[in-house]
N, C-alpha and C positions, 0 to 999 in steps of 0.2 A: 462414837460420833453418829448422829442421826443424818442420814443422807436421803434426800428426795430427788427422784429422777422423773421429769415430766416428758412423756413421749417414749414409746417402746419400739420405734423404728430401729434400724441397724445401729445407730449411735447410742440411743438410750438403752436398748436391750443388752448390747455388749458391755456398756458401762455398768449396768446393774449386775450383770453376771460377774464381771471382774471385781466389783466392790464386794459382792457376796463371797466370792472365793477368797478375798482378803480378810474375811471375817467382820466386815462392816455391817451396820444396821441399815437396811435399804428398803425404801418404799418406792415402788414403780407405779406411776399413774398414767393410764392410757385412756384417751377419750373414746376411741372406737375399737379397732382390732389390734391385737398385739402383732408386732413385726412391721407396722407402719406402711408407708407407701410402697416400698419395695415388693413385699409379698402381696399386698392387697389391691394395689392399683398401678404398680409400676413395672420394674424390671422383671420380676418373676412372671407377671402376666405376659409381657413381651416375649420372654424366653419360652413360655408354654406355647404360645401361638406360633412362634418361629420354629419350634420343633415340628409342628404340623406342616408349616409351609416347606420346610426342608424335605419332609416326606413326599409332599406333593411334587416338588421339584425333581426329586430323585425318580419318582414314578414316571414323570414325563420323559426324563432322560432315558430310562430303561426301555420304555415303550418305543422311543425314537431309535434306539439301538436294535430293536427287533427281537430281543430275547425274553421280553416280558410283555404280555398283553393283558392290560387291566384298565378298568375305568373306575374312578373314585367317585363316591357320592358323599359329599361333605355336609355335615349337620352342624352349623354354627351354634345352634341351641344346645346340642349335646356337648360340644367342645366347652362352652361356657359352664355347663352343669358340672363337667368333670374337673375343670379348673377350680370351681367353687368347692367341690368335695376335697380336692388336694389342699386348698388353702385351709380348710377346717382342720385337716390332719396336722398341717404344719403349725398352725396357731396353737393347737393342743401341745405339740412337742415343745414349742418355744416357751409356753407357759410353764410346763413341767420343768424345763431346764432351769428357768429362773427360780422357781419355787424350791428346786433341789438344793440350792445353796442358802436357803432360809429367807429369801426375799418375799416381801409382801406386795401383792399386785392389787391395785384398786382401779376399777373401771369407772370413769366419770370425767367431767370437764373441770379442770383445775383453774384456779386464779391465784395470783401471787400478791401477797401484801408486803408493805415496806417494813413490817415488824418481824421479818424472818418467819412468817407462817404461810402455809398454803391452804386454801379452802377447796374442798372437794366433797361433793355429796352432802353438804351441810355440816361437814366436820372440819375443824381447824387443826392442822398438823404443824408442829414446830420442826425446824431443821437447823443443823449446824452447817451443812453444805447442800447446795441445790445445783442440779444440772438441768438446763433447759435444752431439750432435744426434740423440739416440736416440728421440725422438718419444714417443708414448703408445699405450696399448692400451685396449680397451673396459673400462669399469667394470661389474662384475657385482655387484649388491647382494646382501647376505646374506639371500637368500630360500630357503626350503626347496625343493629340487628344481631349483636354479639350473643344474645340469649339463644340463638338458634345453633350456635357452634358446639360441637362435641369436644371433649378433651380426653386425656388418658383415663380420667375417672369414670368415663361412660362406656369404656370398651366392653365391660361385662354386663352392661345394661341394655345395649341395643339388641333388637330381635333377630336381625339377620345381617349378612354382608351387604353393604350398600352397593347398588349398581354403579354409582359414580361417587367419587370422593374427592373433595378439594382440601388438601392439607396446607394450612397456612403456617409457614415456618420453614427454615432451611437447615436445621441442625440435626444432631444425632437422632432425637426422638422422631422428627419428621421423616427421616430416612427409614427408620425401623417400622413405623406405622405404614408408610407407603409400601414397603416390601411385603408386609403381612397381607394387607387387603388387596394388593395387586395380584399376589399369588392365589388368594382365595377367590378371585374373580372380579374384583372391582376395577373400573376404569379410573385411574388415579392421576390427579394433577398435583404437583408440588409448587407452591407459590412462595418463593423466597424473596424477602425484601432486599437482600444483597446477593451474595453467592451461596449456592447450595454446597453443603459439606466442606466448609472452610477448615474443619479440623484436620483433614487429611491432605496429602500433597496433590497437586494437579494431576499427576500421572495415575495415582491411586484412584482418584475421583473418576478419571476417564475410564479406567478399567471397570469400576463399579457401574457406571452408566451404560457401558457397552455390553457387559457380560452378565450382570446380576440384576440390574434394574432397567433393562432395555424397554420394557413395556410401559414405563412410567413417563409422563410428560412433565418436564421440569421447566418452570418459568422463573427466571432470575431477574433481579432488579425490578420487581413489580410491587405495587402497593394495592391492598384491598380497601375499597372505599365503603362497601356494604355487604353484609351477608344475609341470606335468606334461608329458609328451611331446606331448600333443595338447589341452591345456586349461590354463586358469589359474583359480585360486580367489582371489576378492577377500576383503578383511577382513570384509565384510558377508555372507560365505558364498555370494555369487553366483558361479556357475560360468559361464565363457565358453569355449566350444569353440574350438580353434584352436592352431596351433603358437606357442609363446612366442618373442618376439624382443626382446632387450634393446637399447634405445637410451637408455641411462641415464648417458651421459657418458664421460669418458676418465680414465685413470690414467697419470701420467707414468712413463716408464721411467728413473727417476733412481737406481735401486739401484746402478748401476755407480760412482757417485761419492758415495754417501750418507755415507761415512765420510771423505770428502776435502774436500768443499766444503759451504757452508751451504745448507740447504734451507728453503723456506717451510713454513708449517704444513700445507699440503696436499701436501707432498712434492715439489712442483716445485722446480727449481733456482733459487735466488735470484741474479738478475743485475742489473747497473746498466744505464743507458741506452746503454752501449757494449758490452753483452752480456758483460761480464766478471763472473766469479763472485767469491767471497770469496778465492779463490787467484789471485794476480796473473797467472799465465800460463795459466789455464784459463778458457775461455769456454763459453757454452751458448747454443743458439738453437733455435727451433721449439717444438713442442708440449711438450717436456720442461720449458720455462720457465713454462708455464701462462698465457701471455698469450692473445691471440686465436688460437684453434686453426683457422687458415685458411692455405691454401697460399700465397697472395700475401704474407701477413704473415711466414710462416716463411722464404720466400725473402728478404724484406727483412732480417729479422734475421740470416740467414746471411751476407748480403753485408756488413752492418754489422760483424758479428763478424770477418769475414775482413779487412776494411780495417783494423780496429784491431789485429789480429794482425800485419799487415804494416806497422804503425806509421803508418797514415794515419787520423788521428783522425776518427771519425764517431759520431753519436748517433742513436738511433732515436726516432721519434715515432709515437704511435698515434691521434692525433686524426682524426676523420672517416674511420674505416675502413669502406669499403663492403662490404656482405654480401648474400648472396642465398639464397633458398630455391628449389632446382631442382625445379619441378613441370612439369606440362604447359604452364603459362604461368608464366614466372619472376616471383618476388616479390623485389624488391631494395630495400634500405633503407640509410640512413646517418644518423648523428646527430652533431651537434657537441657533444661531451661537455664542451667548455670553455666553452660558452655560459653567460653570466651573466644571460640574459634573464629578466625578472620575468614572472609570470603575466599581468599586465595589458598587457604589451607583446607577448605572443604572439598571432599571428593565423594561423589555419589555413584553407587553401583546398583543397577536394577536388572533383575532377570525374572522370567516366569517362575512361579512356584513349582516345585517338583511334586509329582503325585504321591501323596501320603495317605493317611487314613481319610476315607470319605471322598477322595478325589481320583482314584484309579481310573474310573470310567469317564472322567472328564477329559482324559487324554485324547479320546476319539474326537471330541469337539474342540479341543485346543484351549479350554478355559480352566486350567488347573490352578490359576491364581496369579498373584504378582507380588514381588518383594522388592523393596527399595530401602537401601541403607546409606545414610550419610556419615562419613568419617571425618575426624579431625586428624589430618595427615601429620601435623606437626607434633601433637601430643599423644598420638597413637590411641585415640579414644573413639567410641561411637557417639555421634550426636543425635541421631534420629533413626527410627525404624518405622516403616509402613509395611505391613504384611497382610496379604489377603490369601487365606487358605483355611481349610477345615481345622487345622491345628494351630492357627495363629494366636488364639487366645492363650494357650499354655506356653507356646514358644516365646511370645513377646513378654509375658509375665516373668518368665525365668530370666530372659535377657535384660529386662528392665532392672532386675535386682543386681545383676552384674554391672550394669551402667551406674546404678545408684551407689554401689560399693567402689566405683571408680577403678575398675579393673582395666589394665591395658589390653590391647588387642591380642598381644602374645599370650595372655593368660587364658583366653578363650580356647586355646588349643587343648587345654585340659578338660574342657567341658564335654561330657559324654551324653549325647542325646539318646532317647529311647526310639527304636525303630518299630513300627513306622511312624514317622512324623513328617512334616513337610520338608524338613532338612534344609530348606533354602537359605535360611539365615546363616546356618553353620557352613553351608557351601560357600557363601560369599566371604564370610569371615576367615575361614580356614584356608580355602584354596585360591581365592582371587586376591587376597590382600597379604596374608602372612608369607 
């Protein structure tokens, strides 16, 4: 079977790798750099910069405690240089990984014909199965002067840390960008059209704004009417100085098949639970399908699509998807969207996080984190977790699996954590409920 995969981000790259491991004939086509937005413009860039800001935050804390006396001199230019060097190494590794299972990688811009062929670099390739994994790009609202606004695609292109930054948007990306540049020295405003960080609970948001992002000015329920190179104008005629940065969502790169397969109203590619489109031998996976725009979900979707392309029937499930907000202290959360728990059966318990890895010295300032868990008291299940701690990423990922497998609270008693971890989730579950 001839399989063509267009796009080498998390979905396309993992799909190609899975198909190759299954012994299938695979051609992977990539327009720019292998590994897609995640490595080259997105979450890996955010993680790299957040590693720096965590170090800066720890240095300030240790200086305040008095046992470390140091001043940091930050070179944004050097940071960008080293991020670029690391990206080159990872691209090389990702390419070798796909080639190691016999896959052919072509760099060029593809176009899809209705006669089951793909055009790339002047060559016509026939396929039996096609996977569209073309991702998404930043959404830029129709605001006057929008050409002056930066997006995540520009992070590695700017020369230095802006003195003042206006981030337009109120979601996860807006929060992460704000944390990075505020820690690096920018005066940051967040301009949210509705509420900021609606993805987490009000108490978790309160902790974030008080203890992690206290230097950032948050404007909620505001609209931007015009942006300039170094300022923005709100609809109430208030002017805010600073470089505009758009963190206003993503647009699917679905134009490549817009006249071939059925699209959703938001222009994402419509797929079923096997990642199949309205055309029998065309599949889609990753951000272009408009589901959770998360790297682990894109990987999962790519693998599911690949298995179905190779005639190994698989279905995707999205329940209890763990997510995180990468700040100087991670904010991780998960919710059981299939829960039928009534309001009267909901019970919420919240306590400060216990000092685990990376938070021992936070005890002195009283900001070790926060954990909030909502239970279904009738069915003995966990409905929702919001956890803020240095270990929340791994804690919530493991607990989300137990939620997804529909374990009872009694079963959690057999879960053995590794010390040191934040332990807070387990303290609540084992000692305050069971």
